[in-house]
C-alpha positions as CSV (number, residue, x, y, z in Angstrom):
1,M,23.1,124.5,44.9
2,A,19.8,126.3,45.1
3,D,19.7,126.5,41.4
4,M,20.0,122.8,41.0
5,E,17.1,122.2,43.4
6,E,14.8,124.5,41.5
7,T,15.7,122.8,38.2
8,N,15.1,119.4,39.8
9,I,11.7,120.6,41.2
10,D,10.7,122.1,37.8
11,S,11.5,118.9,36.0
12,Q,9.4,116.9,38.5
13,D,6.5,119.3,38.1
14,H,6.9,118.9,34.3
15,L,6.6,115.1,34.7
16,K,3.5,115.5,36.8
17,K,1.8,117.7,34.2
18,A,2.7,115.5,31.2
19,G,2.2,112.2,33.0
20,T,4.9,109.7,33.6
21,G,7.3,109.2,30.7
22,M,7.0,105.5,30.6
23,K,3.2,105.4,30.5
24,W,3.2,108.0,27.7
25,R,5.6,105.9,25.6
26,M,3.8,102.7,26.2
27,S,0.5,104.0,25.0
28,G,1.5,106.4,22.3
29,L,-1.5,105.5,20.2
30,T,-4.1,105.7,23.0
31,P,-4.3,109.5,23.2
32,W,-4.9,109.7,19.4
33,L,-7.5,107.0,19.5
34,E,-9.2,108.7,22.5
35,K,-9.2,112.0,20.6
36,Q,-10.8,110.4,17.6
37,A,-13.4,108.6,19.7
38,G,-14.1,111.7,21.7
39,R,-14.0,109.7,25.0
40,P,-11.7,107.4,26.9
41,L,-11.3,103.9,25.4
42,K,-13.4,101.1,26.9
43,T,-12.2,97.6,27.4
44,S,-14.6,96.5,24.6
45,D,-13.0,99.0,22.3
46,K,-9.6,97.5,22.9
47,V,-10.9,93.9,22.5
48,I,-12.5,94.8,19.1
49,G,-9.3,96.5,18.1
50,V,-7.2,93.4,18.8
51,I,-9.7,91.2,17.0
52,L,-9.6,93.5,13.9
53,L,-5.8,93.5,14.0
54,V,-5.7,89.7,14.2
55,C,-8.2,89.5,11.2
56,F,-6.1,91.9,9.2
57,L,-2.9,89.9,9.9
58,F,-4.7,86.7,8.9
59,V,-5.9,88.1,5.6
60,F,-2.4,89.6,5.0
61,Y,-0.9,86.1,5.6
62,V,-3.3,84.4,3.2
63,V,-2.7,86.9,0.4
64,L,1.0,86.8,0.9
65,D,1.0,83.0,0.9
66,A,-1.1,82.7,-2.3
67,N,0.4,81.0,-5.3
68,K,0.6,83.5,-8.1
69,Y,0.9,82.5,-11.7
70,R,1.2,84.5,-14.9
71,A,-1.1,83.3,-17.5
72,M,-0.9,83.9,-21.2
73,V,-1.8,82.6,-24.7
74,R,-1.0,84.0,-28.1
75,V,-3.4,83.6,-31.0
76,I,-1.7,82.4,-34.2
77,A,-2.9,82.0,-37.8
78,G,-3.7,78.5,-39.1
79,E,-6.1,75.8,-38.2
80,G,-5.5,73.3,-35.4
81,V,-2.0,74.7,-34.7
82,V,-0.8,74.3,-31.2
83,G,2.6,75.4,-29.8
84,V,3.1,74.5,-26.1
85,N,5.5,76.2,-23.7
86,P,6.7,73.6,-21.2
87,T,7.5,75.9,-18.3
88,T,5.9,75.1,-14.9
89,E,6.4,78.6,-13.3
90,S,3.5,80.1,-15.2
91,L,0.2,79.0,-16.9
92,D,1.6,79.7,-20.4
93,F,-0.7,78.1,-22.9
94,G,1.7,78.8,-25.7
95,D,0.5,79.6,-29.2
96,L,-3.0,78.5,-30.2
97,S,-4.9,78.9,-33.4
98,R,-8.6,79.8,-33.5
99,G,-10.9,77.0,-32.4
100,T,-8.3,75.1,-30.3
101,T,-8.1,74.3,-26.6
102,Q,-5.0,73.8,-24.4
103,V,-5.0,72.4,-20.9
104,R,-2.5,73.1,-18.1
105,K,-2.5,71.5,-14.7
106,V,-1.5,72.7,-11.2
107,T,-1.0,70.3,-8.3
108,I,-1.9,71.6,-4.9
109,E,-0.5,69.8,-1.9
110,N,-1.5,70.4,1.7
111,G,1.6,70.0,3.9
112,I,0.1,71.4,7.1
113,F,-1.8,69.6,9.9
114,M,-5.2,71.1,9.1
115,P,-7.5,71.2,6.1
116,V,-7.2,74.2,3.8
117,Y,-9.8,75.9,1.7
118,V,-8.6,76.7,-1.8
119,G,-10.1,79.5,-3.8
120,I,-8.9,80.5,-7.3
121,L,-9.1,83.9,-8.8
122,K,-8.3,84.7,-12.4
123,T,-7.7,88.3,-13.7
124,G,-6.8,90.0,-17.0
125,A,-7.9,89.5,-20.6
126,I,-7.2,85.7,-20.5
127,A,-9.8,85.3,-17.7
128,E,-12.7,85.3,-20.2
129,L,-11.0,82.5,-22.2
130,M,-10.0,80.3,-19.3
131,E,-12.1,77.7,-17.5
132,I,-11.1,76.3,-14.1
133,G,-11.8,72.6,-13.6
134,E,-12.6,72.9,-9.9
135,N,-12.7,76.0,-7.8
136,N,-13.5,76.6,-4.1
137,F,-12.7,73.3,-2.5
138,K,-11.0,71.8,0.6
139,V,-7.7,69.9,0.6
140,R,-7.2,67.6,3.7
141,P,-3.8,67.3,5.4
142,G,-1.3,65.3,3.3
143,E,-3.7,65.3,0.3
144,K,-2.8,66.4,-3.2
145,K,-5.3,67.8,-5.7
146,T,-4.8,68.6,-9.3
147,V,-6.7,71.5,-10.9
148,E,-7.0,71.8,-14.7
149,F,-7.0,75.2,-16.4
150,S,-8.2,75.1,-20.0
151,T,-8.1,77.9,-22.5
152,Y,-10.2,78.0,-25.6
153,I,-9.5,80.4,-28.5
154,P,-12.8,81.5,-30.1
155,A,-13.2,81.9,-33.8
156,S,-13.5,85.6,-33.4
157,A,-10.0,86.0,-31.9
158,V,-7.6,88.1,-33.9
159,S,-4.3,86.5,-35.0
160,G,-1.2,87.9,-33.2
161,T,-3.2,88.9,-30.1
162,I,-1.7,88.0,-26.8
163,Y,-4.2,87.4,-24.0
164,S,-2.5,87.6,-20.6
165,G,-3.4,87.9,-16.9
166,R,-2.8,86.4,-13.5
167,V,-4.2,83.4,-11.6
168,Y,-4.1,83.4,-7.8
169,L,-4.5,80.3,-5.7
170,F,-5.5,81.3,-2.1
171,K,-5.0,78.6,0.5
172,V,-7.0,79.5,3.7
173,P,-6.5,77.3,6.8
174,T,-9.9,76.2,8.0
175,F,-8.8,75.4,11.6
176,G,-10.7,72.1,11.4
177,L,-14.0,73.6,10.3
């Protein structure tokens, strides 16, 4: 019986030295942050941390919610020749000869209760050939907007070349601003 009491006292002393188990588990990140800062965390540090976390989650949501389209065009020999791909999942401009232009349209519909700001980003080799009809605009609730993407094949393009890339449509809620 005496051995059990010593063990019980030792484990209570251990808890006193290490702090309460529940507090340690609840704030597992706090000791690391305090060590990095070289001082105990202030309330303002915690508020700034929460604000940064909310901003990160907002940006993560906007990027995750972006419409992503593959874009491509193939240069073919000939004059005034156009071969169109009718798919709607990508901005496939089909086969175009030098000196021709092809237009594809994307309709953006705002189905939420607040206006959204739309920003379009184009990447890849096709980006230098593609023009966007309208970029960086607002769409009000319930409104539809159609954006035209046109691709022009210059006379210097080499037949058989495939220009590809991606187009991202970011829809950022404006919270009524």
